[in-house]
C-alpha positions as CSV (number, residue, x, y, z in Angstrom):
1,M,24.1,-18.4,-16.1
2,K,24.1,-14.7,-16.9
3,S,25.3,-12.3,-14.2
4,I,26.9,-8.9,-14.0
5,N,30.0,-8.6,-16.0
6,Y,32.1,-6.7,-13.5
7,L,34.9,-5.8,-15.8
8,N,32.5,-4.1,-18.2
9,A,30.4,-2.8,-15.4
10,Q,33.4,-1.1,-13.8
11,Q,34.0,0.8,-17.1
12,E,30.4,2.0,-17.2
13,F,30.0,2.5,-13.4
14,P,33.3,4.0,-12.0
15,N,32.1,3.5,-8.4
16,M,31.4,-0.2,-8.8
17,D,34.3,-1.1,-6.5
18,S,32.7,0.9,-3.7
19,V,29.2,-0.4,-4.2
20,K,28.0,-2.1,-1.1
21,T,27.0,-5.8,-1.6
22,Y,24.4,-7.7,0.3
23,Q,23.5,-11.4,0.1
24,A,19.9,-12.3,0.2
25,N,18.9,-15.5,2.0
26,L,16.1,-17.9,1.5
27,E,13.0,-16.9,3.6
28,Y,10.3,-19.1,2.2
29,K,10.9,-22.0,-0.3
30,I,8.3,-22.2,-3.0
31,T,8.4,-22.7,-6.8
32,A,6.4,-19.7,-8.0
33,K,6.2,-19.4,-11.7
34,L,6.2,-15.7,-11.7
35,G,6.4,-14.4,-8.1
36,E,5.7,-10.6,-8.1
37,G,3.9,-7.7,-6.4
38,A,5.7,-7.6,-3.1
39,F,3.8,-5.4,-0.6
40,W,4.4,-5.2,3.2
41,N,1.2,-4.9,5.1
42,H,2.5,-2.9,8.1
43,K,-0.8,-3.3,9.9
44,T,-0.8,-7.1,10.0
45,S,3.0,-7.6,9.6
46,E,2.5,-9.8,6.5
47,L,4.0,-9.8,3.1
48,Y,1.4,-9.8,0.4
49,W,2.7,-11.2,-2.9
50,I,1.4,-12.9,-6.0
51,D,2.2,-15.6,-8.5
52,I,0.9,-14.1,-11.8
53,L,0.9,-17.2,-13.9
54,N,-0.4,-19.6,-11.2
55,N,-3.3,-17.2,-10.5
56,K,-2.5,-16.9,-6.8
57,L,-2.6,-14.2,-4.1
58,H,-0.3,-15.0,-1.2
59,R,-0.1,-13.7,2.4
60,Y,3.2,-14.6,4.1
61,N,3.7,-14.2,7.8
62,P,7.4,-14.1,8.7
63,S,6.7,-14.7,12.4
64,T,5.1,-18.1,11.8
65,R,6.7,-18.7,8.4
66,K,3.3,-19.6,7.1
67,N,2.1,-18.8,3.6
68,R,-1.7,-18.6,2.9
69,S,-2.8,-18.7,-0.7
70,L,-6.0,-17.7,-2.5
71,K,-6.7,-18.8,-6.1
72,T,-7.9,-16.2,-8.5
73,P,-9.9,-16.9,-11.7
74,S,-7.3,-15.4,-14.0
75,S,-3.7,-14.0,-13.9
76,I,-3.1,-11.5,-11.1
77,G,-0.9,-8.5,-11.8
78,T,-0.7,-6.7,-8.5
79,V,-2.2,-6.4,-5.0
80,A,-2.5,-3.8,-2.3
81,P,-4.4,-3.9,1.0
82,T,-7.3,-1.4,1.4
83,S,-8.5,0.8,4.1
84,K,-11.1,-1.8,5.0
85,E,-10.0,-4.8,7.0
86,N,-9.8,-8.1,5.2
87,K,-10.1,-6.4,1.8
88,A,-7.4,-6.0,-0.8
89,I,-7.5,-4.6,-4.3
90,V,-6.2,-6.8,-7.1
91,A,-5.6,-6.5,-10.8
92,L,-6.8,-9.5,-12.7
93,K,-6.7,-10.0,-16.4
94,D,-10.1,-8.5,-17.1
95,G,-10.2,-5.7,-14.5
96,I,-9.7,-4.4,-11.0
97,Y,-11.4,-6.4,-8.2
98,L,-11.8,-6.2,-4.4
99,I,-11.0,-9.5,-2.8
100,N,-11.9,-10.8,0.6
101,T,-8.5,-11.9,2.0
102,N,-10.2,-14.6,4.2
103,D,-12.3,-16.5,1.6
104,G,-11.3,-15.1,-1.8
105,T,-14.7,-13.6,-2.6
106,L,-14.3,-11.2,-5.5
107,E,-16.2,-8.0,-6.4
108,L,-15.6,-6.1,-9.6
109,F,-14.4,-2.6,-8.9
110,S,-13.2,-1.3,-12.3
111,N,-13.5,-2.9,-15.7
112,V,-10.5,-1.0,-17.1
113,E,-9.1,-2.7,-20.3
114,R,-11.7,-5.4,-20.2
115,E,-12.2,-4.9,-23.9
116,L,-8.5,-5.2,-24.6
117,T,-8.4,-9.0,-24.5
118,E,-4.9,-9.1,-26.0
119,N,-3.6,-7.4,-22.9
120,R,-3.4,-8.2,-19.2
121,L,-3.0,-6.0,-16.2
122,N,0.4,-6.0,-14.6
123,D,2.3,-4.2,-11.8
124,G,1.0,-1.3,-9.8
125,K,1.0,0.5,-6.4
126,C,-1.0,3.1,-4.5
127,D,0.0,6.7,-4.5
128,P,0.3,8.7,-1.3
129,K,-3.4,9.8,-1.7
130,G,-4.5,6.1,-1.7
131,R,-5.3,5.8,-5.5
132,L,-4.2,2.7,-7.4
133,W,-1.8,3.2,-10.3
134,V,-1.8,0.1,-12.4
135,G,-0.4,-0.7,-15.9
136,S,-0.8,-3.3,-18.5
137,M,1.1,-5.3,-21.1
138,A,0.3,-7.1,-24.3
139,L,0.3,-10.9,-23.9
140,S,2.6,-10.8,-27.0
141,Q,4.7,-8.1,-25.4
142,E,4.2,-6.1,-28.5
143,K,5.8,-2.6,-28.2
144,G,3.5,0.3,-27.3
145,K,0.3,-1.7,-26.9
146,A,-0.2,-1.1,-23.2
147,N,-1.1,1.7,-20.8
148,L,-0.8,3.1,-17.3
149,Y,-4.0,4.1,-15.4
150,M,-4.9,5.7,-12.1
151,I,-8.0,4.2,-10.4
152,D,-9.7,6.4,-7.8
153,K,-11.7,5.4,-4.7
154,R,-14.9,5.1,-6.7
155,G,-13.4,2.8,-9.4
156,K,-13.0,5.5,-12.0
157,A,-10.0,4.8,-14.3
158,E,-8.0,7.6,-15.8
159,L,-5.5,7.0,-18.6
160,K,-2.1,8.5,-17.5
161,I,0.5,7.2,-19.9
162,A,-0.3,5.5,-23.3
163,G,2.0,3.5,-25.5
164,V,3.6,1.5,-22.8
165,T,5.1,-2.0,-23.5
166,I,5.5,-3.7,-20.1
167,S,4.3,-1.6,-17.3
168,N,6.2,-2.3,-14.1
169,G,7.6,-0.7,-10.9
170,I,6.1,2.6,-9.6
171,V,6.9,4.6,-6.4
172,W,6.7,8.1,-5.0
173,S,9.2,10.3,-3.2
174,G,8.7,11.1,0.5
175,D,7.7,14.7,-0.2
176,K,5.0,13.4,-2.6
177,K,6.3,15.6,-5.4
178,T,8.0,13.1,-7.7
179,M,6.7,9.8,-9.2
180,Y,9.2,7.2,-10.5
181,Y,8.0,4.6,-13.1
182,I,9.4,1.7,-15.1
183,D,8.4,0.5,-18.5
184,T,10.8,-2.5,-18.6
185,P,11.9,-2.6,-22.2
186,T,13.0,1.0,-22.1
187,A,15.7,0.1,-19.6
188,E,14.9,3.4,-17.9
189,I,13.4,4.7,-14.7
190,K,11.4,7.8,-15.6
191,A,10.7,10.6,-13.1
192,Y,7.7,12.9,-13.2
193,D,6.7,16.0,-11.3
194,Y,3.7,14.9,-9.3
195,D,0.6,16.7,-7.9
196,N,-0.6,14.6,-5.0
197,E,-4.0,16.3,-4.9
198,T,-5.0,15.7,-8.5
199,G,-2.7,12.9,-9.6
200,A,-1.4,15.0,-12.4
201,I,2.1,14.1,-13.8
202,S,4.3,16.4,-15.9
203,N,8.0,17.1,-16.8
204,E,8.9,13.5,-17.8
205,R,12.6,12.8,-17.6
206,I,15.0,10.0,-17.2
207,A,16.1,9.5,-13.6
208,V,18.1,6.3,-14.2
209,K,19.4,4.7,-17.3
210,V,19.8,1.0,-16.5
211,S,22.7,-0.7,-18.1
212,E,21.9,-4.0,-19.9
213,L,24.9,-5.4,-17.9
214,L,22.6,-5.3,-14.8
215,G,19.5,-7.0,-16.3
216,S,16.1,-5.5,-17.0
217,P,14.3,-3.3,-14.4
218,D,11.1,-4.9,-13.0
219,G,9.4,-4.2,-9.7
220,M,10.6,-1.3,-7.4
221,A,10.6,-0.1,-3.8
222,V,11.7,3.2,-2.4
223,D,13.7,3.8,0.8
224,E,13.6,6.7,3.3
225,N,16.2,8.6,1.3
226,D,14.1,8.4,-1.9
227,N,16.6,5.9,-3.5
228,L,15.2,3.2,-5.7
229,W,15.6,-0.6,-5.1
230,V,14.8,-2.5,-8.3
231,G,14.4,-6.2,-9.0
232,M,16.5,-7.1,-12.0
233,W,14.9,-9.6,-14.4
234,N,17.8,-11.6,-16.0
235,G,20.1,-10.0,-13.4
236,N,20.3,-12.2,-10.3
237,A,20.0,-9.1,-8.1
238,V,18.2,-6.2,-6.6
239,I,20.0,-2.9,-7.5
240,Q,19.8,0.2,-5.4
241,F,20.0,3.4,-7.5
242,D,20.4,7.0,-6.5
243,S,17.2,8.6,-7.7
244,K,19.0,12.0,-8.1
245,T,22.2,10.9,-10.0
246,G,21.2,7.5,-11.4
247,E,24.3,5.9,-10.0
248,V,24.4,2.4,-8.5
249,L,24.6,2.6,-4.7
250,S,24.3,-1.1,-3.7
251,R,23.6,-4.6,-5.0
252,V,21.7,-7.4,-3.3
253,D,22.8,-10.8,-4.8
254,V,19.9,-13.1,-5.0
255,P,20.1,-16.9,-5.8
256,A,17.5,-16.6,-8.6
257,H,18.0,-15.6,-12.2
258,N,14.9,-13.5,-12.6
259,V,14.3,-11.1,-9.6
260,T,10.9,-9.4,-9.9
261,S,10.0,-7.2,-7.0
262,C,10.9,-6.2,-3.5
263,A,9.3,-4.5,-0.4
264,F,10.7,-3.2,2.8
265,G,9.2,-4.8,5.8
266,G,9.7,-6.0,9.4
267,D,9.2,-4.0,12.6
268,N,11.8,-1.3,11.5
269,L,11.2,-1.5,7.8
270,D,14.8,-2.5,7.3
271,V,14.2,-6.0,5.9
272,L,14.0,-6.2,2.2
273,Y,11.7,-9.1,1.0
274,I,12.3,-10.2,-2.5
275,T,10.1,-12.1,-5.0
276,T,11.5,-14.2,-7.9
277,A,10.4,-16.3,-10.8
278,S,11.2,-19.8,-12.0
279,I,10.3,-19.3,-15.6
280,D,12.5,-18.2,-18.5
281,M,15.6,-20.2,-17.3
282,T,17.9,-22.6,-19.0
283,D,18.3,-26.1,-17.7
284,E,21.7,-25.1,-16.5
285,E,20.3,-22.1,-14.6
286,K,17.6,-24.3,-13.0
287,Q,20.3,-26.7,-11.8
288,Q,22.5,-23.9,-10.4
289,L,19.5,-21.9,-8.9
290,P,17.1,-24.5,-7.5
291,M,15.4,-22.0,-5.2
292,A,14.2,-19.8,-8.0
293,G,10.6,-18.8,-7.5
294,S,11.1,-18.5,-3.7
295,I,10.9,-15.6,-1.3
296,F,14.2,-14.2,-0.2
297,K,15.2,-11.5,2.4
298,V,18.1,-9.4,3.5
299,K,18.5,-6.8,6.3
300,T,19.7,-3.5,4.9
301,D,21.5,-0.5,6.3
302,V,18.6,1.8,5.4
303,K,14.9,1.8,6.1
304,G,12.0,1.8,3.7
305,V,8.7,3.6,4.0
306,K,5.2,2.4,4.7
307,S,3.5,1.7,1.4
308,P,0.1,3.4,1.1
309,F,-3.0,1.3,1.2
310,F,-5.8,1.7,-1.3
311,K,-8.4,4.2,0.1
312,L,-11.9,2.9,-0.4
313,S,-14.9,5.2,-0.3
314,L,-17.1,2.2,0.6
């Protein structure tokens, strides 16, 4: 089972000895193939999450420990609640849809990338203005074949970054002036100057260079201090990075090999909910990590922020 090589990590990260370590615990046992898209609905106190390869949207209620599932007709890359009750926005393989979270009824909202049948839509989040940013990836994972888009409240798609490989985590700073973005194979978290009124991005730069010793950066959440909590594929952990210096601040050990996304939730937004995958594991890893694919949680020493909902004009 691959994990952090601490001897090498200490050479690359001089502060590794002082890094705070958390241990995530099982919250809900399930064998999701590719659990992803963690989103805390602060209005209903539910965790929205998805299983991409099982074509399922999930709503998990920590108070009752009940998980409700809706089947989708194709792979589902991300989800966000909307400003309208019982409506969420989801990215399916062939476009962006509104979904009724009670009965699963779908309504096409944007046909972005419908013609790119070799691609599928992947991770995304809403910006502070309530627009959806969503990226794609080639099914073959071929380099540079995917894109990042911004979808406005009327369903208009605007290409923001072309030549992406596996579009993943995206968050914004508390002052709405910086956007952070992950294209997983680059092993970088990029930062952009951000205009919240127009959605314009500029001044691309590397905020964090992620060492291969830690795994590959996947989904991402931001805390109240603008630091970045990143699920590490092939890394058995969520890593907290300082968004200003790029240094490792803390590590959440997770009993799953491929850690995919996380979201701050709970009444005080200090509980980190974590999604994982059960695919891409050796037989030995499956034996050692039988809860892979489940939802985990950990209480942290910092608070997150409320994730913006998608703002509908309907």
